[in-house]
N, C-alpha and C positions, 0 to 999 in steps of 0.2 A: 667669478662669483659676484663681484661688484656689479658687473654689467648686467647679470641676470636679475639682481635685486632692483636695479634701476628700471629695467624693462617691466618687471612686475608692478612697480609703482606707477609706471606710465599707462599700463593697460588695466582699466578698471574691471575687466572680465578675465582675470588671470587664473581663476579657479571656478569650478562648478558652483561653489557656495556664493561667489560674487555674482554669478548670473542669477541665482535664485533671489539674492537680496535685492538686486535691481528689479526683478520681476515683482516682488512683493511691495517695494517702496515706490513704484510708479504711481504718481498722483491720480491719474485717470483710471487705473486698474483695468485698462482695456485688454491687456494680454491675459490677465487672470480671468476676466469675463469670457474671452475667447476660449480659453481652456475649459471653462465650465460648460460652454456651449458644445464643445467637442465631446466632453464627457456625456452630456445629455443625449446628443444625437446618436453617437455610437452605441450608447446603452439601449435606446429605444429600437434601433435597427436590429441589434442582436436579440433583444427580447421578442420582437415580432417574428424573426426567423425561428427562434427557439420554441415559441409557443403556438405557432401556426398548426403544427401537426396535432397536438391535443385539442386545439380549437376545432379542427376538422372532425375529429371523432366525437367531441362532446356536443357541438352545436349543429354541425352539418350531417351527423350520422354516417360519416364515411368510415370505411375500414382503415386501419392504420397505414397500410401500404399506399392506398390512394391519397390519404391525407398528407402523407409525406411528400407527394408530388405536387402539392398546391404551389409551392415556392418555385418550381421549375420555370414557369414563364417569367418570373421576376429575375431569375439569373440570366435568362436570355436577353431580356430587356436591358439589364445592367451592361452586359457585354457589348450589345449593339450601340448603345447610346453614349458610353463613357468617353470615347474619343471625340465625337462631335461636340459634346458638352464641354470638354476641356478647351476646344478651340473657341467656342462661344464665350466661355468664361474669360479668356484672355482679352476679348473685345469689350465685355461689359463690366468686368471687375469681379474679384473673388467674393467679397462680402455680399454684394448684390445678388450674385448667382446662388450663393448658399441660402439666402433668404427665400429666393424663388424655389430652390430645391426643398426646403422645409415645408413651404406652403403646398407644394405638390405632394409631398409625403403625407401631410395631414389630409389633403383632399382624397388621396387614395384610401386612407384608413376610414374616412367617412363613407366612401362608396361601399367598402366592405361591411361597415356597420349597418348601413341603410338596407342592404339586401343580402341577408346571410344565406347565400346559395354557393355551391362549389364554383360556378362560373364567375360570379361577381367577386368571390373571395380571391380567386386566382388573378382576376383583373386588378383587384385592389392591391395585392402584393406586387404586381408588375408596375403599377403606377408609383407605389411607394419606393420600389427599387430604383426607378429613374430619379426620383427625388434624392435618394441616398447617393446615387452616382454623382449627382451635382456636388454634394458635400465631399465625397471621397477624392475628387480631383482638385478641390479647392481648399480643404481644411488646413493642410500643412502649408500650402503656399501662403495662405492668409496669415498664419502664425509667423512664417519667415518674414513676410513683408513688414510686420510690426517689430521685428528684432532690431536692437539698437545698432548693430553692424554685422557684417558677414562672418566675423570670427566666431560668433556664437550660434551659427546655424546648426551645427552638430548638436549642441546642447538643447536647442529648441526642438530639434527632431526627436530627441529623447523625451522632452516634456510632452510633445504631442503623443508619443507612444504611451506614456504613462496615463495621460488623460483618456485616450481612446480605449486602452486596455482595461482601465478601471471601470469605465462605462460598460464595456462588454461583459465584465465580470458581475457587475451589480444590477445592470438593466433588467435581465430576466427575473431576478428576485423582486425588484421593485414592481414591475408590471404584474408578476405573479401574485404579489400581495394584494394588488387592487382586484385581481380576479377572485381571490378569496373573499373579498368584501362584496363584490357586485355580481359575481357569477361569470361564466365563460361568455355569455351572450354579449356582454359589454366590453370585452377585451379590446376590440378595435377602437371603441370610443375612448376608453381609458388611455390607450396609446396616443390617440389624437390629442388628448388634453396635455399629455407630456410633450407632444410635438409643438403645441401652441406655446408652452412655456419656453421651449428651446427657441422658437421663432422670436419671442420677446427678448431673450438673451442676446441673440445675434442682431436684433434691431438696435439694442442699446450699444452693442459693440460698434456697429456702423456709425452711430451718432457720435460716439466718443472718439472714434478714429478720426473723423472729421476731414478726411481727404481720401482720394482714390489710392488704393493700395498698389505699391510697386515693390519689386524685390529690393531688399536692403543692399546697400553698397558698402 
């Protein structure tokens, strides 16, 4: 029992509560900012996928069955690109690639807003899907790289799951609220604005990290 108490005192991350306290008390707040970025991007991606079908019926005049297939090219693009993007991310760095992915995501949304036709909307979702694929292979790795040591990687995986799941739950509601204010025609533009905010968050994360990311040891 005495040995266990000594071990607990020596390990500053002996409980989940200790991990959370370290996360909150970090002076740069870089890990909290990263989790905020994860929340934002996961939320906008889920919102885009959720609201594309009603967008197709309301703006493009498509039947619901056809509108539901708009996202199919995006799914194919995601699957084709995810492995090459993971390899490229290892060479260029996770945070840099995430920022590139968000920029591509926003560019895809602007394509869809500029030309509201079924073909351009499908292309828009495909481009945005590639941008999200960049994030999906790097988000958790980036959070791991900022972990204080490898003993807390399991806890950080849980934190990533909480941030992304919260975004997925709230993102469609947030984007839907903007649709109520501006109408369906501006859905892609509204999502692009949220994407720009996400880009700003990850830019701040990259500046505060101040070094190339590498897996914690």
